[in-house]
Backbone atoms as SQL, in Angstrom:
CREATE TABLE atoms (id INTEGER PRIMARY KEY, chain TEXT, resi INTEGER, resn TEXT, atom TEXT, x REAL, y REAL, z REAL);
INSERT INTO atoms VALUES
  (1, 'A', 1, 'MET', 'N', 2.665, -16.581, -0.377),
  (2, 'A', 1, 'MET', 'CA', 3.355, -16.248, -1.213),
  (3, 'A', 1, 'MET', 'C', 3.704, -15.073, -1.599),
  (4, 'A', 2, 'TRP', 'N', 4.996, -14.205, -1.660),
  (5, 'A', 2, 'TRP', 'CA', 5.302, -12.937, -1.655),
  (6, 'A', 2, 'TRP', 'C', 4.032, -12.224, -2.799),
  (7, 'A', 3, 'VAL', 'N', 3.755, -10.982, -2.394),
  (8, 'A', 3, 'VAL', 'CA', 3.207, -10.192, -3.137),
  (9, 'A', 3, 'VAL', 'C', 3.127, -8.525, -2.748),
  (10, 'A', 4, 'SER', 'N', 2.781, -7.498, -4.087),
  (11, 'A', 4, 'SER', 'CA', 3.188, -6.091, -3.586),
  (12, 'A', 4, 'SER', 'C', 2.274, -5.690, -3.632),
  (13, 'A', 5, 'ILE', 'N', 1.401, -4.992, -3.156),
  (14, 'A', 5, 'ILE', 'CA', 0.220, -4.588, -3.341),
  (15, 'A', 5, 'ILE', 'C', 0.768, -2.335, -3.459),
  (16, 'A', 6, 'ASP', 'N', -0.366, -2.138, -4.366),
  (17, 'A', 6, 'ASP', 'CA', -0.143, -0.483, -4.086),
  (18, 'A', 6, 'ASP', 'C', -1.873, -0.487, -3.743),
  (19, 'A', 7, 'LEU', 'N', -1.963, -0.109, -2.289),
  (20, 'A', 7, 'LEU', 'CA', -2.832, 0.458, -2.118),
  (21, 'A', 7, 'LEU', 'C', -3.493, 1.658, -1.685),
  (22, 'A', 8, 'CYS', 'N', -4.594, 2.211, -2.460),
  (23, 'A', 8, 'CYS', 'CA', -5.916, 3.375, -2.128),
  (24, 'A', 8, 'CYS', 'C', -6.773, 3.093, -1.784),
  (25, 'A', 9, 'LEU', 'N', -6.833, 3.504, -0.360),
  (26, 'A', 9, 'LEU', 'CA', -8.473, 3.708, 0.933),
  (27, 'A', 9, 'LEU', 'C', -8.393, 4.955, 0.720),
  (28, 'A', 10, 'VAL', 'N', -9.783, 5.370, 0.221),
  (29, 'A', 10, 'VAL', 'CA', -10.307, 6.625, 0.795),
  (30, 'A', 10, 'VAL', 'C', -11.898, 6.184, 1.386),
  (31, 'A', 11, 'PRO', 'N', -11.170, 7.196, 2.370),
  (32, 'A', 11, 'PRO', 'CA', -13.136, 7.558, 3.453),
  (33, 'A', 11, 'PRO', 'C', -13.682, 8.441, 2.875),
  (34, 'A', 12, 'LEU', 'N', -15.039, 7.975, 2.632),
  (35, 'A', 12, 'LEU', 'CA', -15.579, 8.643, 2.110),
  (36, 'A', 12, 'LEU', 'C', -17.159, 9.347, 3.252),
  (37, 'A', 13, 'GLY', 'N', -17.260, 10.982, 2.986),
  (38, 'A', 13, 'GLY', 'CA', -18.249, 11.343, 3.733),
  (39, 'A', 13, 'GLY', 'C', -17.636, 11.443, 4.893),
  (40, 'A', 14, 'VAL', 'N', -16.475, 12.323, 4.792),
  (41, 'A', 14, 'VAL', 'CA', -15.196, 12.815, 6.029),
  (42, 'A', 14, 'VAL', 'C', -15.030, 13.915, 5.545),
  (43, 'A', 15, 'GLY', 'N', -15.611, 14.371, 4.589),
  (44, 'A', 15, 'GLY', 'CA', -14.953, 15.731, 3.741),
  (45, 'A', 15, 'GLY', 'C', -13.800, 15.730, 3.401),
  (46, 'A', 16, 'VAL', 'N', -13.166, 16.427, 3.183),
  (47, 'A', 16, 'VAL', 'CA', -11.889, 17.347, 1.710),
  (48, 'A', 16, 'VAL', 'C', -10.401, 16.023, 2.700),
  (49, 'A', 17, 'SER', 'N', -10.123, 16.607, 3.817),
  (50, 'A', 17, 'SER', 'CA', -9.114, 16.859, 5.012),
  (51, 'A', 17, 'SER', 'C', -9.056, 15.256, 4.547),
  (52, 'A', 18, 'LEU', 'N', -7.471, 13.939, 4.509),
  (53, 'A', 18, 'LEU', 'CA', -8.208, 12.678, 4.621),
  (54, 'A', 18, 'LEU', 'C', -7.167, 12.872, 5.656),
  (55, 'A', 19, 'SER', 'N', -5.879, 13.133, 5.944),
  (56, 'A', 19, 'SER', 'CA', -4.803, 13.294, 6.339),
  (57, 'A', 19, 'SER', 'C', -4.820, 12.379, 7.519),
  (58, 'A', 20, 'SER', 'N', -5.630, 12.649, 8.907),
  (59, 'A', 20, 'SER', 'CA', -6.317, 11.799, 10.220),
  (60, 'A', 20, 'SER', 'C', -6.007, 10.191, 10.117),
  (61, 'A', 21, 'TYR', 'N', -6.983, 10.434, 8.851),
  (62, 'A', 21, 'TYR', 'CA', -7.572, 8.907, 8.562),
  (63, 'A', 21, 'TYR', 'C', -6.771, 7.815, 7.231),
  (64, 'A', 22, 'LEU', 'N', -5.811, 8.557, 6.640),
  (65, 'A', 22, 'LEU', 'CA', -4.301, 7.585, 6.257),
  (66, 'A', 22, 'LEU', 'C', -3.583, 7.708, 7.083),
  (67, 'A', 23, 'ALA', 'N', -2.967, 8.904, 7.902),
  (68, 'A', 23, 'ALA', 'CA', -2.237, 8.710, 8.945),
  (69, 'A', 23, 'ALA', 'C', -2.463, 7.566, 10.144),
  (70, 'A', 24, 'ALA', 'N', -3.780, 6.910, 10.193),
  (71, 'A', 24, 'ALA', 'CA', -4.588, 5.861, 11.546),
  (72, 'A', 24, 'ALA', 'C', -4.029, 4.754, 10.771),
  (73, 'A', 25, 'CYS', 'N', -4.244, 4.403, 9.204),
  (74, 'A', 25, 'CYS', 'CA', -3.869, 3.375, 8.344),
  (75, 'A', 25, 'CYS', 'C', -2.316, 2.943, 8.458),
  (76, 'A', 26, 'GLN', 'N', -1.962, 4.593, 7.986),
  (77, 'A', 26, 'GLN', 'CA', -0.646, 3.791, 7.789),
  (78, 'A', 26, 'GLN', 'C', 0.457, 3.699, 9.597),
  (79, 'A', 27, 'LYS', 'N', -0.221, 3.989, 10.157),
  (80, 'A', 27, 'LYS', 'CA', 0.388, 3.852, 11.736),
  (81, 'A', 27, 'LYS', 'C', -0.013, 1.715, 12.153),
  (82, 'A', 28, 'VAL', 'N', -1.009, 1.826, 11.350),
  (83, 'A', 28, 'VAL', 'CA', -1.247, -0.223, 10.940),
  (84, 'A', 28, 'VAL', 'C', -0.007, -0.979, 10.040),
  (85, 'A', 29, 'ILE', 'N', 0.077, -0.192, 8.912),
  (86, 'A', 29, 'ILE', 'CA', 0.826, -0.856, 8.304),
  (87, 'A', 29, 'ILE', 'C', 2.085, -0.810, 9.208),
  (88, 'A', 30, 'GLU', 'N', 2.792, 0.236, 10.091),
  (89, 'A', 30, 'GLU', 'CA', 4.153, 0.449, 10.213),
  (90, 'A', 30, 'GLU', 'C', 4.520, -0.776, 11.549),
  (91, 'A', 31, 'GLN', 'N', 3.202, -1.225, 12.190),
  (92, 'A', 31, 'GLN', 'CA', 2.755, -2.034, 12.454),
  (93, 'A', 31, 'GLN', 'C', 2.701, -3.250, 12.495),
  (94, 'A', 32, 'THR', 'N', 2.516, -3.931, 11.901),
  (95, 'A', 32, 'THR', 'CA', 2.814, -4.891, 10.202),
  (96, 'A', 32, 'THR', 'C', 3.827, -5.466, 10.682),
  (97, 'A', 33, 'GLY', 'N', 5.234, -4.423, 10.403),
  (98, 'A', 33, 'GLY', 'CA', 6.445, -4.660, 10.003),
  (99, 'A', 33, 'GLY', 'C', 6.812, -4.893, 8.713),
  (100, 'A', 34, 'LEU', 'N', 5.965, -4.552, 7.839),
  (101, 'A', 34, 'LEU', 'CA', 5.803, -5.060, 6.482),
  (102, 'A', 34, 'LEU', 'C', 6.294, -3.765, 5.302),
  (103, 'A', 35, 'ASP', 'N', 7.521, -4.278, 4.862),
  (104, 'A', 35, 'ASP', 'CA', 7.980, -2.897, 3.660),
  (105, 'A', 35, 'ASP', 'C', 7.123, -2.147, 3.338),
  (106, 'A', 36, 'TYR', 'N', 6.696, -1.054, 3.269),
  (107, 'A', 36, 'TYR', 'CA', 5.958, 0.380, 2.947),
  (108, 'A', 36, 'TYR', 'C', 6.893, 1.274, 2.150),
  (109, 'A', 37, 'GLU', 'N', 5.681, 2.133, 1.547),
  (110, 'A', 37, 'GLU', 'CA', 6.477, 3.290, 1.042),
  (111, 'A', 37, 'GLU', 'C', 5.212, 4.219, 0.584),
  (112, 'A', 38, 'ILE', 'N', 4.976, 5.413, 1.401),
  (113, 'A', 38, 'ILE', 'CA', 4.020, 6.237, 0.693),
  (114, 'A', 38, 'ILE', 'C', 4.229, 6.807, -0.164),
  (115, 'A', 39, 'GLY', 'N', 3.223, 6.953, -1.216),
  (116, 'A', 39, 'GLY', 'CA', 3.167, 7.442, -2.174),
  (117, 'A', 39, 'GLY', 'C', 1.722, 9.105, -2.092),
  (118, 'A', 40, 'PRO', 'N', 1.853, 9.939, -2.988),
  (119, 'A', 40, 'PRO', 'CA', 0.572, 10.888, -3.210),
  (120, 'A', 40, 'PRO', 'C', -0.578, 9.839, -3.489),
  (121, 'A', 41, 'ASN', 'N', -0.600, 9.043, -3.914),
  (122, 'A', 41, 'ASN', 'CA', -1.748, 7.942, -4.459),
  (123, 'A', 41, 'ASN', 'C', -1.875, 7.311, -4.037),
  (124, 'A', 42, 'GLY', 'N', -1.437, 6.918, -2.703),
  (125, 'A', 42, 'GLY', 'CA', -1.423, 5.172, -2.781),
  (126, 'A', 42, 'GLY', 'C', -0.224, 5.537, -1.701),
  (127, 'A', 43, 'THR', 'N', -0.204, 3.562, -1.087),
  (128, 'A', 43, 'THR', 'CA', 1.200, 3.104, -0.985),
  (129, 'A', 43, 'THR', 'C', 1.502, 1.672, -1.198),
  (130, 'A', 44, 'ALA', 'N', 2.560, 2.064, -1.572),
  (131, 'A', 44, 'ALA', 'CA', 3.040, 0.483, -1.888),
  (132, 'A', 44, 'ALA', 'C', 3.415, -0.219, -0.114),
  (133, 'A', 45, 'ILE', 'N', 3.336, -1.729, -0.123),
  (134, 'A', 45, 'ILE', 'CA', 3.034, -2.437, 0.733),
  (135, 'A', 45, 'ILE', 'C', 3.594, -4.061, 0.031),
  (136, 'A', 46, 'GLU', 'N', 4.648, -4.470, 1.138),
  (137, 'A', 46, 'GLU', 'CA', 4.950, -5.995, 0.094),
  (138, 'A', 46, 'GLU', 'C', 5.727, -7.244, 1.525),
  (139, 'A', 47, 'GLY', 'N', 4.823, -8.140, 1.588),
  (140, 'A', 47, 'GLY', 'CA', 5.343, -9.467, 2.229),
  (141, 'A', 47, 'GLY', 'C', 3.837, -10.572, 1.943),
  (142, 'A', 48, 'GLU', 'N', 4.279, -11.308, 2.817),
  (143, 'A', 48, 'GLU', 'CA', 3.934, -12.417, 2.352),
  (144, 'A', 48, 'GLU', 'C', 1.949, -12.120, 2.500),
  (145, 'A', 49, 'TRP', 'N', 1.623, -13.326, 1.470),
  (146, 'A', 49, 'TRP', 'CA', 0.323, -12.556, 1.040),
  (147, 'A', 49, 'TRP', 'C', -0.879, -12.579, 1.829),
  (148, 'A', 50, 'ASP', 'N', -0.981, -13.869, 2.940),
  (149, 'A', 50, 'ASP', 'CA', -1.592, -13.021, 4.150),
  (150, 'A', 50, 'ASP', 'C', -1.129, -12.469, 4.709),
  (151, 'A', 51, 'GLN', 'N', -0.135, -12.087, 5.479),
  (152, 'A', 51, 'GLN', 'CA', -0.036, -10.709, 6.253),
  (153, 'A', 51, 'GLN', 'C', -0.322, -9.566, 5.516),
  (154, 'A', 52, 'VAL', 'N', 0.584, -9.455, 4.027),
  (155, 'A', 52, 'VAL', 'CA', -0.478, -7.797, 3.278),
  (156, 'A', 52, 'VAL', 'C', -1.642, -7.311, 3.272),
  (157, 'A', 53, 'PHE', 'N', -2.450, -9.143, 3.249),
  (158, 'A', 53, 'PHE', 'CA', -4.462, -8.482, 3.346),
  (159, 'A', 53, 'PHE', 'C', -5.314, -8.228, 4.758),
  (160, 'A', 54, 'ALA', 'N', -4.103, -8.982, 5.034),
  (161, 'A', 54, 'ALA', 'CA', -3.925, -8.329, 6.773),
  (162, 'A', 54, 'ALA', 'C', -4.256, -7.492, 6.947),
  (163, 'A', 55, 'CYS', 'N', -3.745, -7.033, 6.935),
  (164, 'A', 55, 'CYS', 'CA', -2.680, -5.443, 6.751),
  (165, 'A', 55, 'CYS', 'C', -3.762, -4.551, 6.476),
  (166, 'A', 56, 'VAL', 'N', -4.657, -5.083, 4.801),
  (167, 'A', 56, 'VAL', 'CA', -5.577, -3.675, 4.706),
  (168, 'A', 56, 'VAL', 'C', -6.707, -4.229, 5.400),
  (169, 'A', 57, 'ARG', 'N', -7.013, -5.331, 5.313),
  (170, 'A', 57, 'ARG', 'CA', -8.265, -5.156, 6.434),
  (171, 'A', 57, 'ARG', 'C', -8.551, -4.566, 8.394),
  (172, 'A', 58, 'ALA', 'N', -7.147, -4.544, 7.962),
  (173, 'A', 58, 'ALA', 'CA', -6.814, -3.906, 9.716),
  (174, 'A', 58, 'ALA', 'C', -6.521, -2.259, 9.738),
  (175, 'A', 59, 'CYS', 'N', -6.392, -1.850, 7.766),
  (176, 'A', 59, 'CYS', 'CA', -6.808, -0.498, 7.599),
  (177, 'A', 59, 'CYS', 'C', -7.934, -0.199, 7.827),
  (178, 'A', 60, 'HIS', 'N', -8.813, -0.948, 7.159),
  (179, 'A', 60, 'HIS', 'CA', -10.144, -0.323, 6.991),
  (180, 'A', 60, 'HIS', 'C', -11.105, -0.286, 8.211),
  (181, 'A', 61, 'GLU', 'N', -10.750, -1.494, 9.427),
  (182, 'A', 61, 'GLU', 'CA', -10.197, -1.607, 10.427),
  (183, 'A', 61, 'GLU', 'C', -10.999, -0.538, 11.492),
  (184, 'A', 62, 'VAL', 'N', -9.449, -0.096, 11.388),
  (185, 'A', 62, 'VAL', 'CA', -9.053, 1.808, 11.806),
  (186, 'A', 62, 'VAL', 'C', -9.639, 2.921, 11.418),
  (187, 'A', 63, 'VAL', 'N', -9.871, 2.746, 10.879),
  (188, 'A', 63, 'VAL', 'CA', -10.766, 3.815, 9.707),
  (189, 'A', 63, 'VAL', 'C', -12.555, 3.906, 9.430),
  (190, 'A', 64, 'HIS', 'N', -12.659, 2.520, 9.288),
  (191, 'A', 64, 'HIS', 'CA', -13.700, 2.464, 10.235),
  (192, 'A', 64, 'HIS', 'C', -13.982, 3.341, 11.725),
  (193, 'A', 65, 'ALA', 'N', -13.593, 2.651, 12.599),
  (194, 'A', 65, 'ALA', 'CA', -12.889, 2.750, 13.597),
  (195, 'A', 65, 'ALA', 'C', -13.182, 4.431, 14.387),
  (196, 'A', 66, 'LYS', 'N', -13.129, 5.714, 13.237),
  (197, 'A', 66, 'LYS', 'CA', -12.987, 6.555, 13.349),
  (198, 'A', 66, 'LYS', 'C', -13.480, 7.040, 12.916),
  (199, 'A', 67, 'GLY', 'N', -14.958, 6.360, 12.654),
  (200, 'A', 67, 'GLY', 'CA', -16.141, 6.578, 11.893),
  (201, 'A', 67, 'GLY', 'C', -16.560, 6.866, 11.302),
  (202, 'A', 68, 'THR', 'N', -15.654, 6.729, 10.415),
  (203, 'A', 68, 'THR', 'CA', -16.065, 6.169, 8.319),
  (204, 'A', 68, 'THR', 'C', -17.102, 5.346, 8.636),
  (205, 'A', 69, 'THR', 'N', -18.290, 5.641, 8.259),
  (206, 'A', 69, 'THR', 'CA', -18.580, 4.768, 7.844),
  (207, 'A', 69, 'THR', 'C', -18.926, 3.691, 6.058),
  (208, 'A', 70, 'ARG', 'N', -18.275, 4.731, 5.271),
  (209, 'A', 70, 'ARG', 'CA', -17.825, 3.802, 3.946),
  (210, 'A', 70, 'ARG', 'C', -16.211, 4.208, 3.582),
  (211, 'A', 71, 'ILE', 'N', -15.444, 3.211, 2.791),
  (212, 'A', 71, 'ILE', 'CA', -14.329, 3.357, 2.709),
  (213, 'A', 71, 'ILE', 'C', -14.417, 2.406, 0.669),
  (214, 'A', 72, 'TYR', 'N', -13.834, 3.602, 0.284),
  (215, 'A', 72, 'TYR', 'CA', -13.461, 3.228, -1.630),
  (216, 'A', 72, 'TYR', 'C', -12.150, 2.892, -1.184),
  (217, 'A', 73, 'THR', 'N', -11.705, 1.364, -1.521),
  (218, 'A', 73, 'THR', 'CA', -10.471, 1.168, -1.856),
  (219, 'A', 73, 'THR', 'C', -9.979, 0.727, -3.375),
  (220, 'A', 74, 'THR', 'N', -9.219, 0.924, -3.669),
  (221, 'A', 74, 'THR', 'CA', -8.441, 0.095, -5.464),
  (222, 'A', 74, 'THR', 'C', -7.244, -0.384, -5.059),
  (223, 'A', 75, 'LEU', 'N', -6.780, -1.031, -5.499),
  (224, 'A', 75, 'LEU', 'CA', -5.036, -2.864, -5.202),
  (225, 'A', 75, 'LEU', 'C', -5.459, -3.044, -6.039),
  (226, 'A', 76, 'LYS', 'N', -3.905, -2.837, -6.136),
  (227, 'A', 76, 'LYS', 'CA', -3.287, -2.904, -7.914),
  (228, 'A', 76, 'LYS', 'C', -2.395, -4.575, -6.883),
  (229, 'A', 77, 'VAL', 'N', -1.919, -5.607, -7.974),
  (230, 'A', 77, 'VAL', 'CA', -1.573, -6.814, -6.880),
  (231, 'A', 77, 'VAL', 'C', -0.382, -7.747, -7.725),
  (232, 'A', 78, 'ASN', 'N', 0.512, -6.986, -6.964),
  (233, 'A', 78, 'ASN', 'CA', 1.428, -7.801, -8.574),
  (234, 'A', 78, 'ASN', 'C', 1.816, -9.313, -7.731),
  (235, 'A', 79, 'THR', 'N', 1.949, -10.142, -7.765),
  (236, 'A', 79, 'THR', 'CA', 2.606, -11.530, -7.704),
  (237, 'A', 79, 'THR', 'C', 3.655, -12.204, -8.821),
  (238, 'A', 80, 'ARG', 'N', 4.659, -12.916, -7.990),
  (239, 'A', 80, 'ARG', 'CA', 5.853, -13.217, -9.066),
  (240, 'A', 80, 'ARG', 'C', 6.677, -14.497, -7.853),
  (241, 'A', 81, 'ILE', 'N', 6.226, -15.860, -9.482),
  (242, 'A', 81, 'ILE', 'CA', 7.100, -16.889, -9.028),
  (243, 'A', 81, 'ILE', 'C', 8.485, -17.406, -9.183),
  (244, 'A', 82, 'ASP', 'N', 8.498, -16.505, -10.242),
  (245, 'A', 82, 'ASP', 'CA', 10.355, -16.751, -10.667),
  (246, 'A', 82, 'ASP', 'C', 10.794, -16.123, -9.855),
  (247, 'A', 83, 'ARG', 'N', 11.025, -15.158, -9.206),
  (248, 'A', 83, 'ARG', 'CA', 11.824, -14.999, -7.560),
  (249, 'A', 83, 'ARG', 'C', 11.427, -13.335, -7.406),
  (250, 'A', 84, 'LYS', 'N', 12.271, -13.675, -6.056),
  (251, 'A', 84, 'LYS', 'CA', 11.310, -12.527, -5.601),
  (252, 'A', 84, 'LYS', 'C', 11.851, -10.931, -5.568),
  (253, 'A', 85, 'GLN', 'N', 11.226, -10.171, -5.741),
  (254, 'A', 85, 'GLN', 'CA', 12.093, -9.490, -6.212),
  (255, 'A', 85, 'GLN', 'C', 10.680, -8.001, -5.482),
  (256, 'A', 86, 'SER', 'N', 11.703, -6.645, -5.247),
  (257, 'A', 86, 'SER', 'CA', 11.030, -5.447, -4.350),
  (258, 'A', 86, 'SER', 'C', 10.356, -4.721, -4.810),
  (259, 'A', 87, 'PHE', 'N', 9.428, -4.459, -4.436),
  (260, 'A', 87, 'PHE', 'CA', 9.132, -2.522, -5.217),
  (261, 'A', 87, 'PHE', 'C', 10.114, -1.451, -5.595),
  (262, 'A', 88, 'ARG', 'N', 10.724, -1.707, -4.572),
  (263, 'A', 88, 'ARG', 'CA', 11.754, -0.877, -4.668),
  (264, 'A', 88, 'ARG', 'C', 12.974, -1.358, -5.751),
  (265, 'A', 89, 'GLU', 'N', 13.336, -1.943, -6.483),
  (266, 'A', 89, 'GLU', 'CA', 13.928, -2.734, -6.900),
  (267, 'A', 89, 'GLU', 'C', 13.157, -2.099, -8.634),
  (268, 'A', 90, 'LYS', 'N', 12.123, -2.039, -8.815),
  (269, 'A', 90, 'LYS', 'CA', 11.108, -1.805, -10.069),
  (270, 'A', 90, 'LYS', 'C', 11.931, -0.305, -10.855),
  (271, 'A', 91, 'VAL', 'N', 11.785, 0.964, -9.932),
  (272, 'A', 91, 'VAL', 'CA', 12.306, 2.050, -10.185),
  (273, 'A', 91, 'VAL', 'C', 13.536, 2.213, -10.772),
  (274, 'A', 92, 'PRO', 'N', 14.409, 1.551, -10.056),
  (275, 'A', 92, 'PRO', 'CA', 15.810, 2.332, -10.528),
  (276, 'A', 92, 'PRO', 'C', 16.340, 1.528, -11.387),
  (277, 'A', 93, 'SER', 'N', 15.802, 0.248, -11.488),
  (278, 'A', 93, 'SER', 'CA', 15.746, -1.099, -12.971),
  (279, 'A', 93, 'SER', 'C', 14.972, -0.191, -14.428),
  (280, 'A', 94, 'VAL', 'N', 14.701, 0.671, -13.989),
  (281, 'A', 94, 'VAL', 'CA', 13.282, 1.468, -15.258),
  (282, 'A', 94, 'VAL', 'C', 15.132, 2.547, -15.400),
  (283, 'A', 95, 'LYS', 'N', 15.348, 3.041, -14.964),
  (284, 'A', 95, 'LYS', 'CA', 16.116, 4.162, -14.372),
  (285, 'A', 95, 'LYS', 'C', 17.562, 3.783, -15.199),
  (286, 'A', 96, 'ALA', 'N', 17.905, 2.333, -15.062),
  (287, 'A', 96, 'ALA', 'CA', 18.781, 2.024, -15.368),
  (288, 'A', 96, 'ALA', 'C', 19.277, 1.631, -16.994),
  (289, 'A', 97, 'PHE', 'N', 17.913, 1.231, -17.306),
  (290, 'A', 97, 'PHE', 'CA', 17.448, 0.350, -18.475),
  (291, 'A', 97, 'PHE', 'C', 17.778, 2.604, -18.779),
  (292, 'A', 98, 'LEU', 'N', 16.688, 3.172, -19.039),
  (293, 'A', 98, 'LEU', 'CA', 17.066, 5.151, -19.216),
  (294, 'A', 98, 'LEU', 'C', 17.840, 4.790, -19.903),
  (295, 'A', 99, 'SER', 'N', 19.060, 5.200, -18.841),
  (296, 'A', 99, 'SER', 'CA', 20.408, 5.606, -18.633),
  (297, 'A', 99, 'SER', 'C', 21.346, 4.774, -19.785),
  (298, 'A', 100, 'SER', 'N', 20.587, 3.356, -19.327),
  (299, 'A', 100, 'SER', 'CA', 21.691, 2.689, -20.657),
  (300, 'A', 100, 'SER', 'C', 21.409, 3.311, -22.125),
  (301, 'A', 101, 'GLU', 'N', 20.105, 3.524, -22.322),
  (302, 'A', 101, 'GLU', 'CA', 19.838, 4.104, -23.763),
  (303, 'A', 101, 'GLU', 'C', 20.699, 5.258, -23.970),
  (304, 'A', 102, 'THR', 'N', 20.954, 5.928, -23.922),
  (305, 'A', 102, 'THR', 'CA', 21.863, 7.054, -24.342),
  (306, 'A', 102, 'THR', 'C', 23.568, 7.329, -24.454);
């Protein structure tokens, strides 16, 4: 099943700066070959269900390996069975609708 997620992974107890932990997770995501886009408060990732959730697990593993004892993660999960829709299509679709209203 095709899935699109929004992943927000927060290592706890590591101080204020999270950049090195999130960069480690981003490297994991990049190695999977999944389509993704980093945002200011999370990362959109899409692909086949098992691959995407294996990626989430691998992100947890790499961040724990950096010495983080606890991680708090929020996920938004979107599946659709009538057609394959990329997360990259959603914003332009809304913008097109807005511009057609003017």
